[in-house]
C-alpha positions in Angstrom: -21.6 -111.8 44.9 -21.9 -113.9 41.7 -23.4 -117.2 40.6 -21.6 -120.4 41.2 -20.0 -121.9 38.1 -22.2 -125.0 38.6 -25.5 -123.1 39.0 -27.1 -125.0 36.1 -26.7 -128.2 38.1 -28.0 -126.8 41.4 -31.1 -129.0 41.2 -28.8 -132.0 41.7 -27.7 -130.8 45.1 -29.4 -132.6 48.0 -29.8 -129.2 49.8 -31.8 -127.8 46.9 -33.9 -130.9 46.7 -34.7 -130.9 50.4 -35.7 -127.2 50.3 -37.9 -128.0 47.3 -39.6 -130.8 49.2 -40.2 -128.5 52.2 -41.7 -125.8 49.9 -43.8 -128.4 48.1 -45.1 -129.8 51.4 -45.9 -126.4 52.8 -47.8 -125.5 49.6 -49.7 -128.8 49.5 -50.6 -128.4 53.2 -51.8 -124.8 52.8 -53.7 -125.2 49.5 -54.7 -128.7 48.9 -54.4 -131.1 51.8 -57.5 -133.2 52.3 -59.1 -133.0 55.8 -58.2 -136.6 56.3 -54.6 -135.8 55.8 -54.8 -132.8 58.1 -56.3 -135.0 60.8 -53.6 -137.6 60.3 -50.7 -135.1 60.2 -51.5 -132.4 62.7 -50.1 -128.9 62.5 -47.2 -129.6 64.9 -46.5 -132.7 62.9 -46.5 -130.7 59.6 -44.1 -128.2 61.1 -41.8 -131.0 62.3 -41.7 -132.4 58.8 -40.8 -129.0 57.3 -38.2 -128.4 60.0 -36.6 -131.9 59.3 -36.5 -131.2 55.6 -34.9 -127.8 56.2 -32.3 -129.3 58.6 -31.6 -132.0 56.0 -31.1 -129.2 53.4 -28.6 -127.4 55.7 -26.7 -130.7 56.3 -26.8 -131.4 52.6 -25.2 -128.1 51.8 -22.2 -129.1 54.0 -21.6 -132.4 52.3 -19.3 -132.6 49.3 -21.2 -133.7 46.2 -18.7 -134.4 43.5 -21.3 -135.0 40.8 -22.4 -131.4 41.2 -19.2 -129.6 41.9 -16.7 -131.2 39.4 -15.9 -129.3 36.3 -17.8 -130.5 33.3 -17.6 -129.8 29.6 -21.3 -129.1 29.3 -20.9 -125.9 31.2 -18.4 -124.3 28.8 -19.9 -121.7 26.4 
């Protein structure tokens, strides 16, 4: 197993962004969500948001993203 040649641009991938949003939402919910937000977005609703973001990440990993995968001069040593 080895790193992808485009690992430096992984943040551009929709799948990585969706997983980051899911992680950020879970952290916000667990550590800092105001009680008004927790009343508005119930626990099942929060879980549904995270699940949708994770599914979007999986779908995003299946879609070709030329701006991330094309060879680029900035990656050469």
